[in-house]
N, CA, C and O atoms as a GROMACS GRO file, in nm:
protein
  432
    1MET      N    1   0.845  -5.029  -1.890
    1MET     CA    2   0.974  -5.177  -2.006
    1MET      C    3   0.905  -5.162  -2.145
    1MET      O    4   0.785  -5.162  -2.169
    2SER      N    5   0.997  -5.153  -2.219
    2SER     CA    6   0.943  -5.222  -2.333
    2SER      C    7   1.040  -5.331  -2.343
    2SER      O    8   1.149  -5.355  -2.291
    3ILE      N    9   0.923  -5.421  -2.477
    3ILE     CA   10   1.000  -5.577  -2.528
    3ILE      C   11   1.099  -5.574  -2.537
    3ILE      O   12   1.181  -5.637  -2.470
    4ARG      N   13   1.134  -5.441  -2.685
    4ARG     CA   14   1.310  -5.476  -2.660
    4ARG      C   15   1.370  -5.367  -2.552
    4ARG      O   16   1.450  -5.274  -2.565
    5ASP      N   17   1.330  -5.393  -2.492
    5ASP     CA   18   1.468  -5.412  -2.313
    5ASP      C   19   1.472  -5.550  -2.244
    5ASP      O   20   1.564  -5.617  -2.197
    6ILE      N   21   1.312  -5.570  -2.259
    6ILE     CA   22   1.372  -5.744  -2.183
    6ILE      C   23   1.438  -5.810  -2.287
    6ILE      O   24   1.555  -5.844  -2.270
    7ILE      N   25   1.382  -5.833  -2.394
    7ILE     CA   26   1.487  -5.862  -2.499
    7ILE      C   27   1.626  -5.847  -2.490
    7ILE      O   28   1.709  -5.932  -2.525
    8GLU      N   29   1.655  -5.717  -2.433
    8GLU     CA   30   1.816  -5.739  -2.424
    8GLU      C   31   1.906  -5.766  -2.276
    8GLU      O   32   2.015  -5.813  -2.244
    9GLY      N   33   1.808  -5.717  -2.222
    9GLY     CA   34   1.762  -5.804  -2.087
    9GLY      C   35   1.815  -5.943  -2.087
    9GLY      O   36   1.924  -5.982  -2.044
   10LYS      N   37   1.749  -5.992  -2.126
   10LYS     CA   38   1.787  -6.152  -2.170
   10LYS      C   39   1.948  -6.187  -2.193
   10LYS      O   40   2.023  -6.262  -2.131
   11LYS      N   41   1.976  -6.077  -2.338
   11LYS     CA   42   2.056  -6.184  -2.418
   11LYS      C   43   2.207  -6.139  -2.306
   11LYS      O   44   2.311  -6.204  -2.292
   12GLN      N   45   2.168  -6.011  -2.245
   12GLN     CA   46   2.226  -5.969  -2.145
   12GLN      C   47   2.304  -6.087  -2.042
   12GLN      O   48   2.415  -6.123  -2.002
   13TRP      N   49   2.154  -6.119  -2.033
   13TRP     CA   50   2.203  -6.217  -1.872
   13TRP      C   51   2.228  -6.324  -1.913
   13TRP      O   52   2.288  -6.409  -1.848
   14ARG      N   53   2.191  -6.335  -2.011
   14ARG     CA   54   2.277  -6.512  -2.095
   14ARG      C   55   2.425  -6.500  -2.082
   14ARG      O   56   2.483  -6.577  -2.005
   15ALA      N   57   2.472  -6.437  -2.129
   15ALA     CA   58   2.637  -6.339  -2.178
   15ALA      C   59   2.693  -6.343  -2.016
   15ALA      O   60   2.776  -6.419  -1.967
   16HIS      N   61   2.622  -6.240  -1.956
   16HIS     CA   62   2.684  -6.306  -1.824
   16HIS      C   63   2.743  -6.429  -1.737
   16HIS      O   64   2.847  -6.435  -1.672
   17MET      N   65   2.606  -6.557  -1.765
   17MET     CA   66   2.620  -6.707  -1.706
   17MET      C   67   2.706  -6.737  -1.844
   17MET      O   68   2.791  -6.827  -1.842
   18ALA      N   69   2.687  -6.670  -1.951
   18ALA     CA   70   2.802  -6.773  -2.061
   18ALA      C   71   2.958  -6.750  -1.925
   18ALA      O   72   3.007  -6.838  -1.854
   19ARG      N   73   2.993  -6.616  -1.932
   19ARG     CA   74   3.054  -6.583  -1.827
   19ARG      C   75   3.138  -6.709  -1.734
   19ARG      O   76   3.233  -6.783  -1.758
   20VAL      N   77   3.050  -6.688  -1.621
   20VAL     CA   78   3.004  -6.811  -1.527
   20VAL      C   79   3.037  -6.973  -1.520
   20VAL      O   80   3.103  -7.052  -1.452
   21ASP      N   81   2.933  -6.973  -1.657
   21ASP     CA   82   3.004  -7.081  -1.716
   21ASP      C   83   3.147  -7.120  -1.807
   21ASP      O   84   3.169  -7.223  -1.872
   22ALA      N   85   3.227  -7.009  -1.789
   22ALA     CA   86   3.360  -7.032  -1.820
   22ALA      C   87   3.404  -7.100  -1.723
   22ALA      O   88   3.487  -7.190  -1.733
   23LEU      N   89   3.354  -7.062  -1.622
   23LEU     CA   90   3.443  -7.070  -1.485
   23LEU      C   91   3.468  -7.188  -1.455
   23LEU      O   92   3.391  -7.276  -1.495
   24PRO      N   93   3.613  -7.232  -1.355
   24PRO     CA   94   3.624  -7.325  -1.320
   24PRO      C   95   3.504  -7.372  -1.252
   24PRO      O   96   3.405  -7.307  -1.221
   25PRO      N   97   3.532  -7.506  -1.234
   25PRO     CA   98   3.339  -7.584  -1.142
   25PRO      C   99   3.385  -7.530  -0.981
   25PRO      O  100   3.294  -7.550  -0.901
   26ASP      N  101   3.516  -7.461  -0.917
   26ASP     CA  102   3.492  -7.469  -0.748
   26ASP      C  103   3.469  -7.309  -0.772
   26ASP      O  104   3.472  -7.238  -0.672
   27TYR      N  105   3.446  -7.249  -0.900
   27TYR     CA  106   3.449  -7.094  -0.889
   27TYR      C  107   3.286  -7.079  -0.943
   27TYR      O  108   3.211  -6.990  -0.903
   28GLN      N  109   3.248  -7.188  -1.044
   28GLN     CA  110   3.120  -7.142  -1.050
   28GLN      C  111   3.008  -7.141  -0.936
   28GLN      O  112   2.910  -7.070  -0.916
   29ILE      N  113   3.076  -7.274  -0.856
   29ILE     CA  114   2.946  -7.275  -0.732
   29ILE      C  115   2.976  -7.230  -0.623
   29ILE      O  116   2.902  -7.275  -0.534
   30VAL      N  117   3.077  -7.137  -0.576
   30VAL     CA  118   3.111  -6.998  -0.520
   30VAL      C  119   3.019  -6.924  -0.586
   30VAL      O  120   2.938  -6.866  -0.514
   31TYR      N  121   3.010  -6.910  -0.692
   31TYR     CA  122   2.914  -6.758  -0.709
   31TYR      C  123   2.784  -6.824  -0.769
   31TYR      O  124   2.749  -6.753  -0.863
   32LYS      N  125   2.713  -6.910  -0.757
   32LYS     CA  126   2.585  -6.930  -0.791
   32LYS      C  127   2.547  -6.957  -0.613
   32LYS      O  128   2.431  -6.963  -0.572
   33GLU      N  129   2.673  -6.970  -0.519
   33GLU     CA  130   2.584  -6.901  -0.397
   33GLU      C  131   2.573  -6.830  -0.368
   33GLU      O  132   2.462  -6.807  -0.319
   34ILE      N  133   2.679  -6.721  -0.370
   34ILE     CA  134   2.670  -6.589  -0.434
   34ILE      C  135   2.586  -6.494  -0.428
   34ILE      O  136   2.559  -6.401  -0.352
   35GLN      N  137   2.534  -6.554  -0.562
   35GLN     CA  138   2.405  -6.506  -0.600
   35GLN      C  139   2.264  -6.519  -0.589
   35GLN      O  140   2.163  -6.451  -0.610
   36ARG      N  141   2.321  -6.729  -0.511
   36ARG     CA  142   2.159  -6.714  -0.401
   36ARG      C  143   2.123  -6.596  -0.322
   36ARG      O  144   2.022  -6.525  -0.325
   37TYR      N  145   2.256  -6.590  -0.231
   37TYR     CA  146   2.224  -6.495  -0.124
   37TYR      C  147   2.205  -6.387  -0.115
   37TYR      O  148   2.155  -6.323  -0.022
   38PHE      N  149   2.255  -6.346  -0.235
   38PHE     CA  150   2.192  -6.241  -0.290
   38PHE      C  151   2.082  -6.187  -0.323
   38PHE      O  152   2.064  -6.076  -0.273
   39PHE      N  153   2.012  -6.222  -0.382
   39PHE     CA  154   1.857  -6.342  -0.408
   39PHE      C  155   1.759  -6.306  -0.352
   39PHE      O  156   1.655  -6.247  -0.385
   40LYS      N  157   1.814  -6.359  -0.231
   40LYS     CA  158   1.797  -6.420  -0.053
   40LYS      C  159   1.808  -6.249   0.007
   40LYS      O  160   1.715  -6.176   0.040
   41VAL      N  161   1.906  -6.230   0.008
   41VAL     CA  162   1.893  -6.044   0.039
   41VAL      C  163   1.868  -5.901   0.015
   41VAL      O  164   1.888  -5.813   0.099
   42GLY      N  165   1.824  -5.884  -0.099
   42GLY     CA  166   1.846  -5.842  -0.208
   42GLY      C  167   1.824  -5.713  -0.235
   42GLY      O  168   1.718  -5.654  -0.253
   43PRO      N  169   1.950  -5.668  -0.237
   43PRO     CA  170   2.062  -5.544  -0.170
   43PRO      C  171   1.996  -5.480  -0.358
   43PRO      O  172   2.001  -5.548  -0.460
   44VAL      N  173   1.952  -5.366  -0.348
   44VAL     CA  174   1.851  -5.243  -0.410
   44VAL      C  175   1.922  -5.282  -0.611
   44VAL      O  176   1.882  -5.318  -0.722
   45ASP      N  177   2.050  -5.240  -0.536
   45ASP     CA  178   2.123  -5.207  -0.634
   45ASP      C  179   2.143  -5.395  -0.766
   45ASP      O  180   2.191  -5.386  -0.879
   46LEU      N  181   2.106  -5.496  -0.720
   46LEU     CA  182   2.212  -5.608  -0.783
   46LEU      C  183   2.098  -5.575  -0.886
   46LEU      O  184   2.194  -5.642  -0.926
   47ALA      N  185   2.021  -5.552  -0.951
   47ALA     CA  186   1.951  -5.531  -1.094
   47ALA      C  187   2.060  -5.432  -1.152
   47ALA      O  188   2.118  -5.496  -1.239
   48ASP      N  189   2.112  -5.309  -1.143
   48ASP     CA  190   2.196  -5.278  -1.176
   48ASP      C  191   2.286  -5.325  -1.302
   48ASP      O  192   2.308  -5.275  -1.412
   49GLY      N  193   2.338  -5.473  -1.222
   49GLY     CA  194   2.446  -5.546  -1.259
   49GLY      C  195   2.532  -5.549  -1.286
   49GLY      O  196   2.585  -5.616  -1.375
   50ASN      N  197   2.609  -5.406  -1.154
   50ASN     CA  198   2.751  -5.415  -1.154
   50ASN      C  199   2.815  -5.507  -1.064
   50ASN      O  200   2.915  -5.577  -1.078
   51LEU      N  201   2.701  -5.486  -0.930
   51LEU     CA  202   2.754  -5.645  -0.849
   51LEU      C  203   2.794  -5.755  -0.886
   51LEU      O  204   2.886  -5.808  -0.823
   52LEU      N  205   2.747  -5.809  -0.980
   52LEU     CA  206   2.759  -5.920  -0.974
   52LEU      C  207   2.880  -5.962  -1.151
   52LEU      O  208   2.947  -6.052  -1.200
   53GLY      N  209   2.840  -5.835  -1.175
   53GLY     CA  210   2.902  -5.844  -1.307
   53GLY      C  211   3.091  -5.808  -1.239
   53GLY      O  212   3.174  -5.896  -1.258
   54GLY      N  213   3.118  -5.727  -1.194
   54GLY     CA  214   3.197  -5.703  -1.035
   54GLY      C  215   3.279  -5.847  -1.011
   54GLY      O  216   3.391  -5.887  -1.041
   55LEU      N  217   3.173  -5.897  -0.947
   55LEU     CA  218   3.212  -6.040  -0.942
   55LEU      C  219   3.243  -6.139  -0.997
   55LEU      O  220   3.309  -6.232  -0.952
   56VAL      N  221   3.178  -6.120  -1.146
   56VAL     CA  222   3.249  -6.239  -1.250
   56VAL      C  223   3.373  -6.205  -1.302
   56VAL      O  224   3.438  -6.296  -1.353
   57ASP      N  225   3.433  -6.059  -1.298
   57ASP     CA  226   3.523  -5.995  -1.330
   57ASP      C  227   3.624  -6.050  -1.240
   57ASP      O  228   3.692  -6.145  -1.278
   58PHE      N  229   3.646  -5.977  -1.074
   58PHE     CA  230   3.693  -6.054  -0.988
   58PHE      C  231   3.761  -6.247  -0.945
   58PHE      O  232   3.867  -6.268  -0.886
   59PHE      N  233   3.696  -6.321  -0.980
   59PHE     CA  234   3.637  -6.404  -1.076
   59PHE      C  235   3.723  -6.437  -1.145
   59PHE      O  236   3.832  -6.452  -1.090
   60GLU      N  237   3.712  -6.464  -1.288
   60GLU     CA  238   3.780  -6.460  -1.362
   60GLU      C  239   3.971  -6.397  -1.372
   60GLU      O  240   4.070  -6.449  -1.423
   61GLU      N  241   3.957  -6.293  -1.310
   61GLU     CA  242   4.066  -6.268  -1.291
   61GLU      C  243   4.187  -6.384  -1.162
   61GLU      O  244   4.303  -6.419  -1.183
   62GLY      N  245   4.116  -6.409  -1.064
   62GLY     CA  246   4.143  -6.466  -0.987
   62GLY      C  247   4.167  -6.638  -1.031
   62GLY      O  248   4.261  -6.684  -0.967
   63ALA      N  249   4.113  -6.724  -1.109
   63ALA     CA  250   4.126  -6.820  -1.177
   63ALA      C  251   4.235  -6.812  -1.267
   63ALA      O  252   4.305  -6.913  -1.267
   64ALA      N  253   4.266  -6.730  -1.338
   64ALA     CA  254   4.330  -6.670  -1.450
   64ALA      C  255   4.499  -6.673  -1.403
   64ALA      O  256   4.592  -6.716  -1.472
   65SER      N  257   4.507  -6.612  -1.255
   65SER     CA  258   4.580  -6.638  -1.184
   65SER      C  259   4.632  -6.742  -1.115
   65SER      O  260   4.733  -6.738  -1.044
   66GLY      N  261   4.534  -6.875  -1.145
   66GLY     CA  262   4.565  -7.000  -1.094
   66GLY      C  263   4.523  -7.035  -0.905
   66GLY      O  264   4.556  -7.131  -0.836
   67ARG      N  265   4.458  -6.940  -0.877
   67ARG     CA  266   4.496  -6.838  -0.709
   67ARG      C  267   4.310  -6.941  -0.666
   67ARG      O  268   4.224  -6.940  -0.754
   68LEU      N  269   4.284  -7.011  -0.538
   68LEU     CA  270   4.120  -7.098  -0.561
   68LEU      C  271   4.023  -7.036  -0.520
   68LEU      O  272   4.068  -6.963  -0.432
   69VAL      N  273   3.924  -7.021  -0.528
   69VAL     CA  274   3.853  -6.938  -0.549
   69VAL      C  275   3.826  -6.861  -0.374
   69VAL      O  276   3.812  -6.742  -0.344
   70LEU      N  277   3.828  -7.001  -0.274
   70LEU     CA  278   3.881  -6.963  -0.125
   70LEU      C  279   3.935  -6.822  -0.038
   70LEU      O  280   3.921  -6.724   0.035
   71GLU      N  281   4.036  -6.950  -0.151
   71GLU     CA  282   4.145  -6.798  -0.140
   71GLU      C  283   4.189  -6.643  -0.174
   71GLU      O  284   4.281  -6.563  -0.162
   72LEU      N  285   4.088  -6.657  -0.212
   72LEU     CA  286   3.996  -6.533  -0.294
   72LEU      C  287   3.911  -6.438  -0.172
   72LEU      O  288   3.927  -6.320  -0.142
   73ILE      N  289   3.834  -6.518  -0.127
   73ILE     CA  290   3.740  -6.468  -0.068
   73ILE      C  291   3.705  -6.481   0.008
   73ILE      O  292   3.599  -6.442   0.056
   74GLY      N  293   3.844  -6.588   0.074
   74GLY     CA  294   3.795  -6.640   0.225
   74GLY      C  295   3.710  -6.759   0.279
   74GLY      O  296   3.676  -6.810   0.172
   75GLU      N  297   3.666  -6.819   0.355
   75GLU     CA  298   3.596  -6.968   0.433
   75GLU      C  299   3.449  -6.890   0.420
   75GLU      O  300   3.349  -6.925   0.357
   76ASP      N  301   3.472  -6.761   0.510
   76ASP     CA  302   3.276  -6.758   0.506
   76ASP      C  303   3.234  -6.680   0.422
   76ASP      O  304   3.210  -6.568   0.464
   77VAL      N  305   3.218  -6.697   0.329
   77VAL     CA  306   3.152  -6.714   0.180
   77VAL      C  307   3.002  -6.578   0.207
   77VAL      O  308   2.973  -6.505   0.113
   78ALA      N  309   2.908  -6.563   0.376
   78ALA     CA  310   2.816  -6.517   0.367
   78ALA      C  311   2.911  -6.356   0.432
   78ALA      O  312   2.920  -6.235   0.411
   79ALA      N  313   2.947  -6.434   0.496
   79ALA     CA  314   3.090  -6.271   0.527
   79ALA      C  315   3.114  -6.165   0.411
   79ALA      O  316   3.109  -6.042   0.405
   80PHE      N  317   3.143  -6.274   0.315
   80PHE     CA  318   3.200  -6.233   0.205
   80PHE      C  319   3.090  -6.099   0.115
   80PHE      O  320   3.105  -5.981   0.083
   81CYS      N  321   2.978  -6.205   0.102
   81CYS     CA  322   2.890  -6.106   0.059
   81CYS      C  323   2.803  -5.972   0.136
   81CYS      O  324   2.746  -5.876   0.086
   82ASP      N  325   2.826  -6.020   0.303
   82ASP     CA  326   2.764  -5.929   0.334
   82ASP      C  327   2.878  -5.807   0.397
   82ASP      O  328   2.848  -5.719   0.478
   83ASP      N  329   3.003  -5.827   0.343
   83ASP     CA  330   3.124  -5.716   0.386
   83ASP      C  331   3.099  -5.646   0.218
   83ASP      O  332   3.175  -5.552   0.197
   84LEU      N  333   3.016  -5.677   0.114
   84LEU     CA  334   3.059  -5.648  -0.065
   84LEU      C  335   2.909  -5.522  -0.017
   84LEU      O  336   2.901  -5.400  -0.006
   85ILE      N  337   2.833  -5.612  -0.005
   85ILE     CA  338   2.695  -5.488   0.058
   85ILE      C  339   2.684  -5.398   0.124
   85ILE      O  340   2.625  -5.299   0.078
   86LYS      N  341   2.749  -5.397   0.290
   86LYS     CA  342   2.762  -5.379   0.374
   86LYS      C  343   2.745  -5.186   0.330
   86LYS      O  344   2.768  -5.123   0.434
   87ASP      N  345   2.716  -5.098   0.222
   87ASP     CA  346   2.687  -4.947   0.204
   87ASP      C  347   2.563  -4.988   0.173
   87ASP      O  348   2.491  -4.976   0.272
   88SER      N  349   2.493  -5.041   0.057
   88SER     CA  350   2.386  -5.073   0.018
   88SER      C  351   2.255  -5.114   0.062
   88SER      O  352   2.255  -5.217   0.131
   89PRO      N  353   2.150  -5.063   0.042
   89PRO     CA  354   2.061  -5.098   0.102
   89PRO      C  355   1.948  -5.212   0.037
   89PRO      O  356   1.908  -5.238  -0.076
   90THR      N  357   1.930  -5.245   0.127
   90THR     CA  358   1.891  -5.400   0.082
   90THR      C  359   1.712  -5.331   0.031
   90THR      O  360   1.681  -5.212   0.020
   91TYR      N  361   1.612  -5.473   0.004
   91TYR     CA  362   1.517  -5.477   0.028
   91TYR      C  363   1.423  -5.436   0.158
   91TYR      O  364   1.307  -5.395   0.154
   92ALA      N  365   1.502  -5.459   0.270
   92ALA     CA  366   1.448  -5.537   0.407
   92ALA      C  367   1.451  -5.373   0.404
   92ALA      O  368   1.353  -5.299   0.409
   93ASP      N  369   1.563  -5.342   0.397
   93ASP     CA  370   1.584  -5.184   0.477
   93ASP      C  371   1.499  -5.065   0.430
   93ASP      O  372   1.482  -4.956   0.485
   94VAL      N  373   1.449  -5.118   0.306
   94VAL     CA  374   1.392  -5.034   0.230
   94VAL      C  375   1.238  -5.065   0.297
   94VAL      O  376   1.160  -4.973   0.323
   95TYR      N  377   1.216  -5.166   0.313
   95TYR     CA  378   1.078  -5.210   0.396
   95TYR      C  379   1.073  -5.128   0.528
   95TYR      O  380   0.983  -5.062   0.581
   96GLN      N  381   1.194  -5.152   0.561
   96GLN     CA  382   1.178  -5.113   0.720
   96GLN      C  383   1.112  -4.907   0.734
   96GLN      O  384   1.038  -4.835   0.802
   97ALA      N  385   1.200  -4.903   0.623
   97ALA     CA  386   1.170  -4.762   0.643
   97ALA      C  387   1.032  -4.680   0.595
   97ALA      O  388   0.956  -4.583   0.596
   98SER      N  389   1.058  -4.759   0.569
   98SER     CA  390   0.827  -4.726   0.495
   98SER      C  391   0.750  -4.770   0.593
   98SER      O  392   0.639  -4.717   0.601
   99THR      N  393   0.790  -4.887   0.703
   99THR     CA  394   0.678  -4.897   0.774
   99THR      C  395   0.752  -4.828   0.879
   99THR      O  396   0.691  -4.852   0.983
  100LYS      N  397   0.859  -4.750   0.906
  100LYS     CA  398   0.864  -4.690   1.067
  100LYS      C  399   0.814  -4.561   1.046
  100LYS      O  400   0.794  -4.484   1.139
  101LYS      N  401   0.782  -4.518   0.864
  101LYS     CA  402   0.726  -4.328   0.844
  101LYS      C  403   0.603  -4.380   0.848
  101LYS      O  404   0.527  -4.291   0.883
  102LYS      N  405   0.530  -4.507   0.824
  102LYS     CA  406   0.411  -4.544   0.794
  102LYS      C  407   0.328  -4.553   0.922
  102LYS      O  408   0.206  -4.560   0.936
  103THR      N  409   0.432  -4.551   1.015
  103THR     CA  410   0.445  -4.627   1.167
  103THR      C  411   0.362  -4.411   1.241
  103THR      O  412   0.257  -4.391   1.302
  104ARG      N  413   0.462  -4.312   1.199
  104ARG     CA  414   0.453  -4.210   1.211
  104ARG      C  415   0.368  -4.179   1.198
  104ARG      O  416   0.286  -4.171   1.290
  105THR      N  417   0.342  -4.136   1.046
  105THR     CA  418   0.207  -4.092   1.020
  105THR      C  419   0.080  -4.130   1.086
  105THR      O  420  -0.014  -4.060   1.123
  106THR      N  421   0.102  -4.272   1.091
  106THR     CA  422  -0.045  -4.264   1.157
  106THR      C  423  -0.033  -4.291   1.376
  106THR      O  424  -0.110  -4.289   1.472
  107GLY      N  425   0.067  -4.306   1.359
  107GLY     CA  426   0.058  -4.280   1.517
  107GLY      C  427   0.081  -4.381   1.530
  107GLY      O  428   0.191  -4.381   1.585
  108LYS      N  429   0.040  -4.509   1.512
  108LYS     CA  430   0.037  -4.682   1.600
  108LYS      C  431   0.171  -4.718   1.598
  108LYS      O  432   0.206  -4.825   1.646
   0.00000   0.00000   0.00000
């Protein structure tokens, strides 16, 4: 990864967060909780930017239509998050697969 890639990535992240900051306060709070949850759980494809970017798109549409954020996602934010990433491997899944593979090869 070159310096140029790092700088471009930072610019994209700042633009993304500017979109989040433009959302109504309740949307911002829920977005940041979802973001924190994803950073803990670690879906592997989080780095490609589609998941969080798509979430901001979804929230922008909901806010524009005048809906409350919990009307969009439901009362259980964690269940909403889990449903979003149910088909995505997490870093925990990758780690488990690697330890199972290591156990099979070493026999322990």
